[in-house]
N, C-alpha and C positions, 0 to 999 in steps of 0.2 A: 689352677685348671682354668677358672674364668680369665684369667690375663691372658692365657696361652690361647683361648678360644678367640679373644678379642684381637689378637695379634692377626690370627688366620682369616678372621672377617675382614680386618683392614686390608691385611694381604690381597685378597683376593678381590676386594672392590678395587684396589689399585691397578691391579694387574689386568683387570677386566676394561679399565679407563685407558690404561696404556696401551692395550692392543688396538683400540678403537681410536687412538690418537697416534698410532705409529712410534710411541715413545721407546726407547731401549734403555730403560734405566729402572732399577729395581726400588722399592720403596726402602725407608729407614723406618724398622719397627721398635715398639717400645716406649717407655716414658720420655719425656723431653722438656726441658725448661728454656725460657727465653729471658734475655737480660736486655735492656734498653739502654743505650749510650750516645752522647752527642758527639759528633764527628764535623767539625767545623760548621757548628752551627745548626746541622742536620741531624733530625731523630733517626739514629740505625737500631734495627733489633737483631741481636745475634740467637741462634738456635742452639743449644747443646742436648745432644741425644744421649741417652742411655748406652754404656758401653759395657762389656764384660769385665768384672773386677778382676783383679789380679789373683794369680792362681799359681799354684806348684805342685805337681803330682810327678809320679815314678811311671815310665812305661814298662812294657814289657822285656826290653832289653836294661834295664836299672839305669836310664838316662832320666834326668830331671827334665820335665815338660814344664814351661812356664810360658807368660806372655811374650818375654824376649824371643823365645824358641820359634814364635810365630811371626815375627817381623816380615814384612815383604810377601804375606802369604794371606789369602783367604782361607776359611777352613769350615767343615761340616762336623758337629758335634751330636753325638747322641749317649744316651745312658742305656746299660745293659747289664746282666751278669751271666756268666758263662755257663751256670746251671740251670738257666731259665726254661721253662719246660713249655713257653706258650709263644709270645710273639717274638722273642729275640733271635731265634733260627731264620725266621722270615726275615728280620731286620738287618740281620749280618749279611745273608745273602743278597739283599736290595743294596746295602751299603758296598758290598764288595762289587757289584755292577758299575756304580758310581766311581768306585776307587780304580778298576781295571781299565775306565775310560780316561782316566786323568794320571794313571802312573807313570811316573817319570816327569811330571810338570811340579816343578817346585815352588808354582803359585799356589797350589792347590793342596791343602792338607787335611786330615781327618783324626779327630780326636773322639774315641769310645770311652766312656768313663764307668768303671766298676761300681755298682751301687751296692756289693756284698763283698766288702773286703776282708770278712772272715774267712771266706772260701777262696776268693781270687787272688792268690799269691801271685808274686812274679812269674815263677815258674809255670803257673796255671795260665797265665795271662799267655805267655810265651808260647805254649802249648796250643792254646785256641788260635792265637796268629798264624802259628804254622799250618793248623787244619785247615785255615782259609785260604793260605798260599800267599799272606802278607808277607814281604819282606822289606828291608830298608828302614827309612825313618819316616816315610811319608804318611804312614797310618799307625797311631800311637794306640795303645789300650792302657788306659790309666788307671792307677791305683792311689788312694789317698784315703784318710780317714772318713768314717761314715759321715760326719757332720760336715766335713768340708766339702763332699762331694754333695751331700743333699741341699747343702746351703747356695751352692754355686749354680745346683740345677734349679731352684725356686728363685734365686734373687738375681741371677747372670742371665740364664736362658730360658726364663720364663716356664720352666718346665717343672717336672715334679717326679720324685721319687719318696718312697718311705717304707717301712716293714709293715707287715700285714701277713699276721700268722694263719688267719684263715683262707690264705689264697696257696696255690701250688707254688712252692719256691720261698715262700715267706717275705717276699717283697714284690712291689709292684712300682710301677713306672709308667711314663707316657713313652710312646713309641714315635717321637718326632724327631726327624733330622733337622738341626737348627743351621742355618747358612750365615756365617759370619764373616764381614770384611775386613780388610786391611787395617781399618781403624777401630775394630772391635765392637764394631755396630752389628745388631742383627737384621739382615736382610730379606729372610724368609724362614717358614717352617712348613715341613712337609711329612706328611703320615708315612713313616717308614716301613709299613706294612702294606701299603697302597702302590701297585707299581706304576699308575699314572701318574701319581704324585711324585714318586722317584725320578720319572720322566721330566716331569716339571722341574725339579731340582737340578738336574743337567742342563736342561735348558737355561736356567736362572743363572747358573755358575758361568756358563759362555757368556749371559748377558754382563754379568759383573767382571769377568775378566776383561771384555770389551770396553766396559766402562772406565776402567784403569790405562787401558791402552790407548783411549781416545784421550785420555785426560794428558797423556804425556807429549802428544803431538803439538 
């Protein structure tokens, strides 16, 4: 959780600077490493950014979703469970507004990871998607083993999910939406229960799409 908070502070600081400097490029968040090398007698430094590790989960249509499924797409990831009595309904409503804006745009995908695999079977996830009005393959509600989901939340998305019998639902998790670029790097984190931050996410998606569009010119 401390790591995620650090990412949010870094993101906010960068975006404030970016607005003041009229930049239209999002920060790259997460850990990074540098490597020095000599090129034609000149020292150059390469920067390697943290990326989302390889994964393979099943969605509400029993289709396998993995890294290769998201080639040439940016995506927004979050963590939820269908019987969540607290923040999940708010998160799903807000994510739905993002989905509706980009529905039909193959460059934008959505991954909602269930953190309650004991209850959230494929039919349960399908029913949940149908209730939201989600159709097609753009938004996947993912099922995997508890350990694999918890691990990618922590080590991939700088997020958290864990069992807690003391709270309603028995599972706790962060409510953040994580924006990931086509190179599997984290470009933003947003409170999925906060409408203002969700609007910021929409703005940042447009910025990221334009970043790739400009690179093609």
